[in-house]
N, CA, C and O atoms as a GROMACS GRO file, in nm:
protein
  420
    1MET      N    1   2.210   1.322  -5.553
    1MET     CA    2   2.221   1.461  -5.519
    1MET      C    3   2.126   1.490  -5.404
    1MET      O    4   2.008   1.456  -5.411
    2ALA      N    5   2.176   1.551  -5.299
    2ALA     CA    6   2.093   1.587  -5.184
    2ALA      C    7   2.043   1.730  -5.200
    2ALA      O    8   2.119   1.820  -5.237
    3TYR      N    9   1.916   1.750  -5.174
    3TYR     CA   10   1.857   1.882  -5.182
    3TYR      C   11   1.845   1.942  -5.043
    3TYR      O   12   1.815   1.871  -4.947
    4SER      N   13   1.868   2.073  -5.031
    4SER     CA   14   1.850   2.139  -4.902
    4SER      C   15   1.701   2.142  -4.869
    4SER      O   16   1.617   2.124  -4.956
    5SER      N   17   1.669   2.164  -4.742
    5SER     CA   18   1.529   2.164  -4.701
    5SER      C   19   1.451   2.276  -4.769
    5SER      O   20   1.334   2.258  -4.800
    6SER      N   21   1.514   2.393  -4.793
    6SER     CA   22   1.442   2.502  -4.859
    6SER      C   23   1.414   2.468  -5.005
    6SER      O   24   1.306   2.499  -5.054
    7LEU      N   25   1.508   2.405  -5.075
    7LEU     CA   26   1.485   2.364  -5.213
    7LEU      C   27   1.381   2.254  -5.217
    7LEU      O   28   1.295   2.254  -5.306
    8ARG      N   29   1.386   2.161  -5.124
    8ARG     CA   30   1.287   2.054  -5.118
    8ARG      C   31   1.147   2.114  -5.100
    8ARG      O   32   1.051   2.066  -5.161
    9GLN      N   33   1.136   2.218  -5.017
    9GLN     CA   34   1.007   2.283  -4.996
    9GLN      C   35   0.960   2.351  -5.125
    9GLN      O   36   0.841   2.346  -5.157
   10GLN      N   37   1.051   2.415  -5.200
   10GLN     CA   38   1.016   2.480  -5.326
   10GLN      C   39   0.976   2.378  -5.431
   10GLN      O   40   0.898   2.410  -5.521
   11CYS      N   41   1.028   2.256  -5.421
   11CYS     CA   42   1.004   2.153  -5.521
   11CYS      C   43   0.886   2.063  -5.487
   11CYS      O   44   0.848   1.978  -5.568
   12THR      N   45   0.828   2.079  -5.370
   12THR     CA   46   0.714   1.996  -5.331
   12THR      C   47   0.587   2.053  -5.391
   12THR      O   48   0.546   2.163  -5.356
   13PRO      N   49   0.524   1.978  -5.484
   13PRO     CA   50   0.403   2.031  -5.547
   13PRO      C   51   0.291   2.051  -5.444
   13PRO      O   52   0.258   1.960  -5.369
   14ARG      N   53   0.235   2.170  -5.444
   14ARG     CA   54   0.124   2.200  -5.354
   14ARG      C   55  -0.007   2.205  -5.432
   14ARG      O   56  -0.112   2.168  -5.379
   15ASN      N   57  -0.001   2.251  -5.552
   15ASN     CA   58  -0.120   2.266  -5.634
   15ASN      C   59  -0.093   2.216  -5.774
   15ASN      O   60   0.021   2.216  -5.822
   16LYS      N   61  -0.198   2.172  -5.838
   16LYS     CA   62  -0.188   2.133  -5.979
   16LYS      C   63  -0.275   2.228  -6.059
   16LYS      O   64  -0.384   2.267  -6.015
   17SER      N   65  -0.227   2.265  -6.175
   17SER     CA   66  -0.300   2.352  -6.266
   17SER      C   67  -0.307   2.284  -6.401
   17SER      O   68  -0.228   2.195  -6.432
   18PHE      N   69  -0.402   2.327  -6.480
   18PHE     CA   70  -0.413   2.280  -6.618
   18PHE      C   71  -0.390   2.398  -6.710
   18PHE      O   72  -0.430   2.511  -6.680
   19MET      N   73  -0.325   2.372  -6.820
   19MET     CA   74  -0.305   2.475  -6.921
   19MET      C   75  -0.300   2.409  -7.058
   19MET      O   76  -0.290   2.287  -7.069
   20THR      N   77  -0.309   2.489  -7.160
   20THR     CA   78  -0.306   2.439  -7.297
   20THR      C   79  -0.173   2.478  -7.360
   20THR      O   80  -0.127   2.591  -7.346
   21MET      N   81  -0.111   2.383  -7.430
   21MET     CA   82   0.014   2.412  -7.502
   21MET      C   83  -0.016   2.517  -7.609
   21MET      O   84  -0.096   2.492  -7.699
   22PRO      N   85   0.048   2.634  -7.600
   22PRO     CA   86   0.009   2.745  -7.687
   22PRO      C   87   0.068   2.742  -7.829
   22PRO      O   88   0.017   2.811  -7.918
   23ASP      N   89   0.173   2.663  -7.850
   23ASP     CA   90   0.239   2.669  -7.981
   23ASP      C   91   0.303   2.534  -8.015
   23ASP      O   92   0.281   2.435  -7.945
   24ARG      N   93   0.383   2.531  -8.122
   24ARG     CA   94   0.446   2.406  -8.167
   24ARG      C   95   0.591   2.391  -8.123
   24ARG      O   96   0.663   2.306  -8.175
   25SER      N   97   0.635   2.472  -8.028
   25SER     CA   98   0.776   2.471  -7.989
   25SER      C   99   0.823   2.338  -7.930
   25SER      O  100   0.943   2.310  -7.931
   26MET      N  101   0.732   2.255  -7.880
   26MET     CA  102   0.769   2.126  -7.822
   26MET      C  103   0.722   2.008  -7.909
   26MET      O  104   0.728   1.893  -7.865
   27SER      N  105   0.677   2.037  -8.030
   27SER     CA  106   0.629   1.932  -8.121
   27SER      C  107   0.748   1.850  -8.172
   27SER      O  108   0.852   1.910  -8.201
   28PRO      N  109   0.738   1.721  -8.185
   28PRO     CA  110   0.621   1.635  -8.172
   28PRO      C  111   0.598   1.581  -8.030
   28PRO      O  112   0.500   1.511  -8.007
   29GLU      N  113   0.686   1.613  -7.937
   29GLU     CA  114   0.671   1.561  -7.800
   29GLU      C  115   0.540   1.608  -7.736
   29GLU      O  116   0.466   1.528  -7.679
   30ILE      N  117   0.512   1.737  -7.747
   30ILE     CA  118   0.386   1.794  -7.700
   30ILE      C  119   0.331   1.878  -7.813
   30ILE      O  120   0.394   1.974  -7.858
   31GLU      N  121   0.213   1.843  -7.860
   31GLU     CA  122   0.153   1.912  -7.974
   31GLU      C  123   0.079   2.038  -7.929
   31GLU      O  124   0.028   2.045  -7.817
   32GLU      N  125   0.074   2.137  -8.016
   32GLU     CA  126  -0.004   2.257  -7.991
   32GLU      C  127  -0.148   2.219  -7.959
   32GLU      O  128  -0.206   2.135  -8.028
   33GLY      N  129  -0.206   2.280  -7.856
   33GLY     CA  130  -0.344   2.250  -7.816
   33GLY      C  131  -0.357   2.138  -7.714
   33GLY      O  132  -0.467   2.117  -7.662
   34SER      N  133  -0.248   2.066  -7.684
   34SER     CA  134  -0.254   1.960  -7.583
   34SER      C  135  -0.281   2.020  -7.445
   34SER      O  136  -0.237   2.132  -7.415
   35THR      N  137  -0.353   1.947  -7.361
   35THR     CA  138  -0.378   1.989  -7.224
   35THR      C  139  -0.264   1.941  -7.137
   35THR      O  140  -0.226   1.824  -7.143
   36LEU      N  141  -0.208   2.030  -7.056
   36LEU     CA  142  -0.093   2.000  -6.972
   36LEU      C  143  -0.132   2.007  -6.826
   36LEU      O  144  -0.212   2.091  -6.786
   37VAL      N  145  -0.073   1.918  -6.744
   37VAL     CA  146  -0.086   1.926  -6.599
   37VAL      C  147   0.043   1.987  -6.547
   37VAL      O  148   0.153   1.940  -6.576
   38LEU      N  149   0.028   2.093  -6.470
   38LEU     CA  150   0.141   2.170  -6.420
   38LEU      C  151   0.146   2.158  -6.268
   38LEU      O  152   0.052   2.198  -6.199
   39ASP      N  153   0.256   2.102  -6.214
   39ASP     CA  154   0.277   2.099  -6.069
   39ASP      C  155   0.338   2.232  -6.029
   39ASP      O  156   0.442   2.273  -6.083
   40ASP      N  157   0.274   2.298  -5.935
   40ASP     CA  158   0.325   2.425  -5.883
   40ASP      C  159   0.462   2.404  -5.819
   40ASP      O  160   0.474   2.323  -5.728
   41CYS      N  161   0.563   2.475  -5.862
   41CYS     CA  162   0.692   2.476  -5.795
   41CYS      C  163   0.762   2.605  -5.836
   41CYS      O  164   0.731   2.662  -5.940
   42THR      N  165   0.855   2.649  -5.756
   42THR     CA  166   0.922   2.776  -5.783
   42THR      C  167   1.071   2.760  -5.808
   42THR      O  168   1.143   2.860  -5.819
   43ALA      N  169   1.117   2.637  -5.817
   43ALA     CA  170   1.260   2.613  -5.839
   43ALA      C  171   1.277   2.499  -5.939
   43ALA      O  172   1.188   2.415  -5.954
   44LEU      N  173   1.390   2.497  -6.005
   44LEU     CA  174   1.424   2.389  -6.097
   44LEU      C  175   1.460   2.268  -6.012
   44LEU      O  176   1.558   2.270  -5.937
   45CYS      N  177   1.381   2.163  -6.024
   45CYS     CA  178   1.396   2.044  -5.939
   45CYS      C  179   1.436   1.925  -6.025
   45CYS      O  180   1.363   1.826  -6.032
   46GLY      N  181   1.548   1.934  -6.091
   46GLY     CA  182   1.593   1.830  -6.181
   46GLY      C  183   1.552   1.859  -6.323
   46GLY      O  184   1.473   1.950  -6.349
   47ASP      N  185   1.608   1.783  -6.416
   47ASP     CA  186   1.577   1.800  -6.558
   47ASP      C  187   1.431   1.766  -6.583
   47ASP      O  188   1.376   1.675  -6.520
   48GLY      N  189   1.368   1.838  -6.675
   48GLY     CA  190   1.229   1.810  -6.708
   48GLY      C  191   1.171   1.920  -6.793
   48GLY      O  192   1.241   2.013  -6.834
   49ILE      N  193   1.042   1.911  -6.819
   49ILE     CA  194   0.972   2.012  -6.897
   49ILE      C  195   0.903   2.106  -6.799
   49ILE      O  196   0.829   2.062  -6.710
   50TYR      N  197   0.928   2.234  -6.815
   50TYR     CA  198   0.878   2.336  -6.723
   50TYR      C  199   0.806   2.447  -6.797
   50TYR      O  200   0.831   2.472  -6.915
   51ALA      N  201   0.715   2.513  -6.725
   51ALA     CA  202   0.661   2.641  -6.768
   51ALA      C  203   0.742   2.746  -6.691
   51ALA      O  204   0.756   2.737  -6.569
   52PHE      N  205   0.795   2.844  -6.763
   52PHE     CA  206   0.884   2.940  -6.698
   52PHE      C  207   0.883   3.073  -6.775
   52PHE      O  208   0.842   3.080  -6.890
   53GLY      N  209   0.930   3.176  -6.707
   53GLY     CA  210   0.948   3.305  -6.769
   53GLY      C  211   1.095   3.329  -6.795
   53GLY      O  212   1.180   3.296  -6.712
   54TYR      N  213   1.126   3.385  -6.911
   54TYR     CA  214   1.263   3.419  -6.945
   54TYR      C  215   1.260   3.535  -7.044
   54TYR      O  216   1.185   3.532  -7.142
   55ALA      N  217   1.339   3.635  -7.020
   55ALA     CA  218   1.352   3.751  -7.110
   55ALA      C  219   1.216   3.817  -7.138
   55ALA      O  220   1.188   3.859  -7.250
   56GLY      N  221   1.133   3.824  -7.034
   56GLY     CA  222   1.006   3.894  -7.046
   56GLY      C  223   0.893   3.818  -7.114
   56GLY      O  224   0.789   3.876  -7.143
   57ALA      N  225   0.913   3.689  -7.140
   57ALA     CA  226   0.809   3.610  -7.206
   57ALA      C  227   0.792   3.476  -7.135
   57ALA      O  228   0.884   3.427  -7.069
   58GLY      N  229   0.673   3.417  -7.149
   58GLY     CA  230   0.647   3.285  -7.093
   58GLY      C  231   0.685   3.177  -7.193
   58GLY      O  232   0.669   3.194  -7.314
   59HIS      N  233   0.735   3.065  -7.142
   59HIS     CA  234   0.781   2.956  -7.228
   59HIS      C  235   0.744   2.821  -7.167
   59HIS      O  236   0.723   2.810  -7.046
   60ILE      N  237   0.736   2.720  -7.251
   60ILE     CA  238   0.729   2.580  -7.208
   60ILE      C  239   0.839   2.509  -7.285
   60ILE      O  240   0.837   2.505  -7.408
   61ALA      N  241   0.934   2.453  -7.212
   61ALA     CA  242   1.048   2.386  -7.277
   61ALA      C  243   1.114   2.292  -7.177
   61ALA      O  244   1.087   2.298  -7.057
   62ARG      N  245   1.198   2.206  -7.229
   62ARG     CA  246   1.277   2.117  -7.144
   62ARG      C  247   1.395   2.196  -7.087
   62ARG      O  248   1.466   2.264  -7.160
   63LEU      N  249   1.414   2.186  -6.956
   63LEU     CA  250   1.527   2.251  -6.890
   63LEU      C  251   1.621   2.143  -6.838
   63LEU      O  252   1.578   2.042  -6.781
   64GLN      N  253   1.749   2.166  -6.859
   64GLN     CA  254   1.851   2.066  -6.821
   64GLN      C  255   1.961   2.136  -6.742
   64GLN      O  256   2.018   2.234  -6.788
   65ASN      N  257   1.990   2.084  -6.621
   65ASN     CA  258   2.101   2.136  -6.542
   65ASN      C  259   2.232   2.098  -6.608
   65ASN      O  260   2.248   1.984  -6.652
   66CYS      N  261   2.326   2.190  -6.616
   66CYS     CA  262   2.457   2.164  -6.675
   66CYS      C  263   2.563   2.160  -6.565
   66CYS      O  264   2.545   2.219  -6.458
   67ILE      N  265   2.671   2.092  -6.592
   67ILE     CA  266   2.779   2.076  -6.494
   67ILE      C  267   2.836   2.210  -6.449
   67ILE      O  268   2.876   2.224  -6.333
   68ASP      N  269   2.841   2.309  -6.539
   68ASP     CA  270   2.899   2.439  -6.506
   68ASP      C  271   2.804   2.529  -6.427
   68ASP      O  272   2.837   2.645  -6.402
   69GLY      N  273   2.686   2.478  -6.386
   69GLY     CA  274   2.592   2.555  -6.306
   69GLY      C  275   2.489   2.631  -6.387
   69GLY      O  276   2.398   2.691  -6.329
   70THR      N  277   2.501   2.630  -6.519
   70THR     CA  278   2.400   2.695  -6.603
   70THR      C  279   2.285   2.599  -6.627
   70THR      O  280   2.290   2.482  -6.590
   71VAL      N  281   2.181   2.651  -6.690
   71VAL     CA  282   2.065   2.571  -6.728
   71VAL      C  283   2.050   2.580  -6.878
   71VAL      O  284   2.056   2.690  -6.935
   72LYS      N  285   2.031   2.466  -6.943
   72LYS     CA  286   2.012   2.463  -7.088
   72LYS      C  287   1.864   2.455  -7.118
   72LYS      O  288   1.793   2.370  -7.064
   73ILE      N  289   1.816   2.544  -7.207
   73ILE     CA  290   1.678   2.544  -7.254
   73ILE      C  291   1.675   2.468  -7.385
   73ILE      O  292   1.738   2.508  -7.482
   74LEU      N  293   1.601   2.356  -7.388
   74LEU     CA  294   1.595   2.271  -7.507
   74LEU      C  295   1.453   2.263  -7.561
   74LEU      O  296   1.358   2.246  -7.484
   75LEU      N  297   1.438   2.276  -7.690
   75LEU     CA  298   1.309   2.256  -7.755
   75LEU      C  299   1.304   2.113  -7.806
   75LEU      O  300   1.407   2.048  -7.820
   76ALA      N  301   1.185   2.063  -7.835
   76ALA     CA  302   1.170   1.925  -7.881
   76ALA      C  303   1.224   1.906  -8.021
   76ALA      O  304   1.262   1.795  -8.058
   77ASP      N  305   1.229   2.011  -8.100
   77ASP     CA  306   1.280   2.005  -8.237
   77ASP      C  307   1.421   1.947  -8.235
   77ASP      O  308   1.508   2.000  -8.165
   78SER      N  309   1.445   1.841  -8.308
   78SER     CA  310   1.574   1.771  -8.305
   78SER      C  311   1.691   1.861  -8.343
   78SER      O  312   1.804   1.836  -8.301
   79SER      N  313   1.668   1.964  -8.422
   79SER     CA  314   1.777   2.053  -8.460
   79SER      C  315   1.824   2.137  -8.342
   79SER      O  316   1.934   2.191  -8.344
   80GLN      N  317   1.741   2.148  -8.238
   80GLN     CA  318   1.775   2.228  -8.121
   80GLN      C  319   1.831   2.143  -8.006
   80GLN      O  320   1.881   2.198  -7.908
   81THR      N  321   1.824   2.011  -8.018
   81THR     CA  322   1.855   1.923  -7.906
   81THR      C  323   1.992   1.947  -7.843
   81THR      O  324   2.002   1.953  -7.720
   82HIS      N  325   2.095   1.961  -7.923
   82HIS     CA  326   2.229   1.975  -7.867
   82HIS      C  327   2.276   2.120  -7.863
   82HIS      O  328   2.387   2.147  -7.816
   83HIS      N  329   2.195   2.212  -7.911
   83HIS     CA  330   2.239   2.351  -7.921
   83HIS      C  331   2.146   2.445  -7.847
   83HIS      O  332   2.126   2.559  -7.889
   84GLY      N  333   2.090   2.398  -7.736
   84GLY     CA  334   1.999   2.482  -7.659
   84GLY      C  335   2.072   2.602  -7.602
   84GLY      O  336   2.194   2.604  -7.590
   85ARG      N  337   1.995   2.702  -7.566
   85ARG     CA  338   2.050   2.824  -7.506
   85ARG      C  339   2.084   2.796  -7.360
   85ARG      O  340   2.003   2.739  -7.287
   86ARG      N  341   2.203   2.837  -7.317
   86ARG     CA  342   2.244   2.824  -7.177
   86ARG      C  343   2.220   2.957  -7.107
   86ARG      O  344   2.258   3.063  -7.157
   87VAL      N  345   2.157   2.949  -6.990
   87VAL     CA  346   2.126   3.069  -6.913
   87VAL      C  347   2.163   3.045  -6.767
   87VAL      O  348   2.183   2.931  -6.725
   88GLN      N  349   2.170   3.151  -6.691
   88GLN     CA  350   2.192   3.141  -6.547
   88GLN      C  351   2.060   3.107  -6.480
   88GLN      O  352   1.956   3.160  -6.521
   89PRO      N  353   2.059   3.020  -6.379
   89PRO     CA  354   1.934   2.982  -6.313
   89PRO      C  355   1.854   3.102  -6.262
   89PRO      O  356   1.731   3.100  -6.264
   90GLY      N  357   1.922   3.205  -6.217
   90GLY     CA  358   1.854   3.324  -6.166
   90GLY      C  359   1.782   3.404  -6.273
   90GLY      O  360   1.700   3.491  -6.240
   91ASP      N  361   1.810   3.377  -6.400
   91ASP     CA  362   1.743   3.447  -6.510
   91ASP      C  363   1.606   3.385  -6.542
   91ASP      O  364   1.530   3.441  -6.622
   92LEU      N  365   1.575   3.272  -6.481
   92LEU     CA  366   1.449   3.202  -6.507
   92LEU      C  367   1.352   3.222  -6.391
   92LEU      O  368   1.390   3.217  -6.275
   93ASP      N  369   1.226   3.244  -6.424
   93ASP     CA  370   1.118   3.244  -6.324
   93ASP      C  371   1.040   3.115  -6.347
   93ASP      O  372   0.964   3.105  -6.443
   94ILE      N  373   1.058   3.018  -6.259
   94ILE     CA  374   0.992   2.888  -6.274
   94ILE      C  375   0.847   2.900  -6.225
   94ILE      O  376   0.823   2.941  -6.112
   95TYR      N  377   0.752   2.865  -6.312
   95TYR     CA  378   0.610   2.867  -6.277
   95TYR      C  379   0.563   2.728  -6.233
   95TYR      O  380   0.475   2.716  -6.149
   96GLY      N  381   0.623   2.623  -6.290
   96GLY     CA  382   0.584   2.488  -6.254
   96GLY      C  383   0.643   2.386  -6.350
   96GLY      O  384   0.696   2.419  -6.456
   97ARG      N  385   0.634   2.260  -6.309
   97ARG     CA  386   0.686   2.149  -6.388
   97ARG      C  387   0.570   2.076  -6.456
   97ARG      O  388   0.470   2.044  -6.391
   98ILE      N  389   0.584   2.049  -6.585
   98ILE     CA  390   0.482   1.977  -6.659
   98ILE      C  391   0.497   1.829  -6.626
   98ILE      O  392   0.603   1.770  -6.648
   99THR      N  393   0.390   1.769  -6.572
   99THR     CA  394   0.397   1.629  -6.531
   99THR      C  395   0.316   1.536  -6.619
   99THR      O  396   0.335   1.414  -6.614
  100PHE      N  397   0.226   1.592  -6.701
  100PHE     CA  398   0.144   1.507  -6.787
  100PHE      C  399   0.089   1.592  -6.901
  100PHE      O  400   0.061   1.711  -6.883
  101ALA      N  401   0.075   1.530  -7.018
  101ALA     CA  402   0.017   1.599  -7.133
  101ALA      C  403  -0.083   1.507  -7.203
  101ALA      O  404  -0.053   1.392  -7.233
  102TRP      N  405  -0.202   1.560  -7.228
  102TRP     CA  406  -0.301   1.489  -7.310
  102TRP      C  407  -0.287   1.544  -7.449
  102TRP      O  408  -0.304   1.664  -7.472
  103ARG      N  409  -0.257   1.455  -7.541
  103ARG     CA  410  -0.240   1.499  -7.680
  103ARG      C  411  -0.373   1.534  -7.744
  103ARG      O  412  -0.475   1.468  -7.724
  104LYS      N  413  -0.369   1.640  -7.821
  104LYS     CA  414  -0.486   1.681  -7.896
  104LYS      C  415  -0.504   1.584  -8.011
  104LYS      O  416  -0.407   1.548  -8.078
  105ILE      N  417  -0.627   1.540  -8.035
  105ILE     CA  418  -0.654   1.446  -8.144
  105ILE      C  419  -0.706   1.522  -8.264
  105ILE      O  420  -0.736   1.461  -8.367
   0.00000   0.00000   0.00000
């Protein structure tokens, strides 16, 4: 898949931030209290785990591009794996992509 130059610019990490996983929504993949490295980006740049805003709240979840142009929000919980919520890409405010997690011991 070829990305346009503007999307490539939005997907090029300029800054890294650290944050703490606030809840168990991604457990067991990412445990509550784990330290996360967040690459600054403002667009969905392929499937992955992102920090994003949706419906007035902040979230950390796996985002997956779908063939029909929607984005599927998936939680780590196996019961949610195939039944994630599908949303329009414009409904998401992407804060960054999670690139590394240190598990809390």
